[in-house]
N, C-alpha and C positions, 0 to 999 in steps of 0.2 A: 347381421354378419357376425363373425367371431368376437368382435368388440362390443357387441350388443346395440349397434346403430340399426335404425331403420333403413331398409334398402331404398335407394333413390327413386325407384319407380312407384313406391307407395305415396310419394308426395303428389304425383299426377293422380293417383286413384283418390287421395284425399281431396284434391281440388275439383275433380270431376264429379265426385259424390256430392260434394257441397253445392256445386253449380246447378244440379238437377236439370240438365238439359231436356228439352222436349224431344220426342221421337223424330220429328222431322228437321231438327237442327244438326248441322255438321260442322266439324272443326276445321278451320283453314289454317290456323297457325296456333301453336302452344309454346310458351316460353315459361320456364321456371328458374328462379334465382334462389340458390341454396345460400342461407345465411349462417344457420347453425345446425349442428347434427342433432337429430331427434333420436333418443334412446328408446330401445324396446320398452313397452309399457308406459312410456311417457304421454300424459294427456296433452292433446293439441286441439285447439278450437280453430276451425277454418271459416273465415268471413269471406263472402263473395258480394261484389258490387257489380251490378249489370247496368251497362249503358249501350243500349241497342244491340249491336253486333260484338260488342266487346265485354268480356267478363274480366274483373280483376279479383284474384284470390290472395288471401293472406292468412298463413297459419301461425298461430301464437300459442305459446305454452302457458302454463298456469301462472307463471310470474309476469306475463304480459310481453315476453320478449318475442319479436318476430323470428320465427324459425325459417320460413320461406315465403316467397311471394311469387305469383304468377300472372300471366296474362293469356286469355284464351280469345282468339278471334274467330268468329263464326262466319261461314259463307253467306 
């Protein structure tokens, strides 16, 4: 945006790319909790923990601050 923030839809892209879903997996529900604004060009590492049909994602900046977290529920 004009303030240099990453668009909120990118957080979903970050999570889905890190989740590496299989071709036959379908999303039933997806929630994102925005904690801090990510600035354009800021490095974010996304961690994903898979528990059967539930994936928990967390994006952290280089300082280790949690920028967003999310939950993806599969069908």
